[in-house]
C-alpha positions as CSV (number, residue, x, y, z in Angstrom):
1,X,29.5,46.2,-0.5
2,X,27.9,45.6,-4.1
3,X,30.6,47.6,-5.9
4,X,33.6,46.4,-4.0
5,X,35.6,43.4,-4.7
6,X,34.8,40.4,-2.8
7,X,36.4,40.3,0.3
8,X,36.4,38.5,3.7
9,X,35.6,39.8,7.0
10,X,38.8,40.4,8.1
11,X,39.3,42.3,4.6
12,X,36.2,44.3,5.4
13,X,37.4,45.0,9.0
14,X,40.5,46.4,8.0
15,X,39.3,48.9,5.2
16,X,37.0,50.3,8.1
17,X,39.7,50.4,10.6
18,X,41.8,52.2,8.1
19,X,38.9,54.8,7.0
20,X,38.1,55.3,11.1
21,X,41.4,56.6,11.4
22,X,40.7,59.3,9.0
23,X,37.7,60.4,10.0
24,X,36.0,62.6,13.2
25,X,35.4,60.8,16.0
26,X,31.4,61.7,16.0
27,X,31.0,60.2,12.5
28,X,28.6,57.5,11.6
29,X,30.1,54.2,9.9
30,X,27.5,52.4,8.1
31,X,27.6,49.6,5.5
32,X,25.4,49.6,2.5
33,X,24.5,46.5,0.4
34,X,21.7,44.9,-1.7
35,X,18.6,43.2,-0.1
36,X,19.6,40.0,-1.3
37,X,22.7,40.0,1.1
38,X,20.9,41.8,3.8
39,X,21.5,38.7,6.3
40,X,25.3,39.2,6.0
41,X,25.3,43.0,5.8
42,X,23.5,42.9,9.7
43,X,25.9,40.4,10.8
44,X,28.8,42.5,9.8
45,X,27.3,45.4,11.4
46,X,26.7,43.5,14.7
47,X,30.1,42.1,14.7
48,X,32.2,45.1,13.6
49,X,30.0,47.2,15.9
50,X,28.9,49.6,13.0
51,X,26.4,52.3,13.4
52,X,23.9,51.2,11.2
53,X,22.8,49.5,7.8
54,X,21.6,50.9,4.3
55,X,19.7,48.5,2.3
56,X,19.3,49.2,-1.5
57,X,15.8,48.4,-2.3
58,X,16.1,49.0,-5.9
59,X,16.7,45.9,-7.6
60,X,17.9,44.9,-11.0
61,X,15.0,42.3,-11.7
62,X,12.5,45.1,-10.9
63,X,10.7,43.0,-7.8
64,X,8.5,45.1,-5.7
65,X,9.6,46.9,-2.5
66,X,7.1,44.9,-0.5
67,X,8.7,41.6,-1.4
68,X,12.1,42.9,0.5
69,X,10.5,44.1,3.8
70,X,9.8,40.6,5.2
71,X,13.5,39.4,4.7
72,X,14.9,42.3,6.0
73,X,12.6,42.3,9.2
74,X,13.2,38.9,9.7
75,X,16.9,39.5,9.5
76,X,16.8,42.5,11.8
77,X,14.7,40.5,14.3
78,X,17.3,37.5,14.2
79,X,20.0,39.9,14.9
80,X,18.3,42.5,17.4
81,X,19.2,45.3,15.2
82,X,16.6,47.4,17.5
83,X,17.6,46.4,20.7
84,X,21.1,47.1,19.8
85,X,20.5,50.7,18.6
86,X,21.5,49.9,15.1
87,X,19.9,52.6,12.5
88,X,18.3,51.1,9.5
89,X,18.3,52.9,6.2
90,X,16.6,52.2,2.9
91,X,17.3,53.4,-0.3
92,X,14.8,53.9,-2.9
93,X,15.1,54.5,-6.7
94,X,12.2,57.2,-6.8
95,X,11.2,60.0,-4.3
96,X,9.1,58.5,-1.6
97,X,5.2,59.2,-1.3
98,X,3.7,59.8,2.5
99,X,2.6,56.0,2.2
100,X,6.0,54.7,1.5
101,X,7.3,56.8,4.5
102,X,4.6,55.0,6.5
103,X,5.5,51.5,5.3
104,X,9.1,52.0,5.7
105,X,8.7,53.0,9.3
106,X,6.3,50.1,10.0
107,X,9.0,48.1,8.9
108,X,11.6,49.3,11.5
109,X,13.6,51.8,9.0
110,X,14.6,55.2,10.7
111,X,15.8,56.8,7.5
112,X,14.7,56.8,3.6
113,X,17.4,57.6,1.2
114,X,15.7,58.7,-2.4
115,X,16.4,61.2,-5.0
116,X,14.6,64.3,-5.5
117,X,12.7,63.3,-8.7
118,X,11.1,66.5,-10.0
119,X,13.7,69.0,-10.0
120,X,11.1,71.8,-11.2
121,X,9.6,71.2,-7.6
122,X,12.0,72.5,-4.6
123,X,12.7,70.3,-2.2
124,X,10.8,72.9,0.7
125,X,7.5,72.5,-1.2
126,X,8.2,68.4,-1.7
127,X,8.3,68.4,1.9
128,X,5.4,70.5,2.5
129,X,3.3,68.3,0.1
130,X,4.8,64.9,2.0
131,X,3.8,66.3,5.5
132,X,0.5,67.1,4.4
133,X,0.0,63.7,3.2
134,X,1.6,62.2,6.4
135,X,-1.0,63.9,8.3
136,X,-3.9,62.7,6.5
137,X,-2.4,59.0,6.9
138,X,-1.9,59.4,10.5
139,X,-5.3,60.6,11.0
140,X,-6.8,57.6,9.0
141,X,-4.6,55.5,11.4
142,X,-5.6,57.2,14.5
143,X,-1.8,58.0,15.5
144,X,-0.3,61.1,16.8
145,X,3.2,60.3,15.9
146,X,5.4,58.6,13.5
147,X,7.0,56.7,16.6
148,X,3.5,55.0,17.1
149,X,3.8,53.6,13.4
150,X,4.3,49.6,13.7
151,X,4.1,46.7,11.3
152,X,0.6,45.8,13.2
153,X,-0.8,49.4,11.6
154,X,0.1,48.4,8.0
155,X,-2.3,46.6,5.8
156,X,-2.1,44.7,2.3
157,X,-4.7,46.2,0.1
158,X,-4.7,42.8,-2.3
159,X,-4.0,39.2,-1.8
160,X,-0.5,39.1,-3.6
161,X,0.7,42.1,-1.5
162,X,-0.4,40.2,1.6
163,X,1.1,37.0,0.2
164,X,4.5,38.7,-0.7
165,X,5.0,40.8,2.3
166,X,3.6,38.9,5.2
167,X,1.2,41.9,5.9
168,X,-2.3,41.3,7.2
169,X,-4.8,41.4,4.3
170,X,-7.8,44.1,4.7
171,X,-10.7,42.5,6.3
172,X,-8.5,39.6,7.5
173,X,-7.8,40.1,11.2
174,X,-4.4,37.8,11.0
175,X,-1.3,37.2,8.1
176,X,-2.2,34.5,5.9
177,X,-1.9,31.2,6.6
178,X,1.2,30.6,4.8
179,X,2.8,33.5,7.4
180,X,1.8,31.8,10.5
181,X,4.2,28.9,10.5
182,X,1.6,26.0,10.3
């Protein structure tokens, strides 16, 4: 959406109707936009009954991905994206680590879109390494499957990350007071 000219909802719907008439019936239809516009993106997904959203987490200002997660999570919860079976994807500008995969899953994403950054290593080798590291993280968390990962499994390593993301700080049994709505 960010690369398209400014359009109102009717124009976007007309564009989608036009495109859906040309694609196979089982094709997924998703919209993509930046983190700053996630509330509008989710509203369009629900109103137009699309399959899901791709959120571009890379930002020109270089803000941390942790800063985007609360905004995305709150917007998804407000519109009931999970209950409506909408797929959430996050696009990163670098190849994710096993830790990134767990954080994305805990934040409610089902897919990560990212480039293969090291072209000297095959995709298969990258996936084998990710799988090994992911298993280690899952053992540390005491879970058997990625399906068990929720936001409650995530902890911030430092105060800044906890303040930005709303995650619980390691050693602190609840979110920081600023996130409790007091």
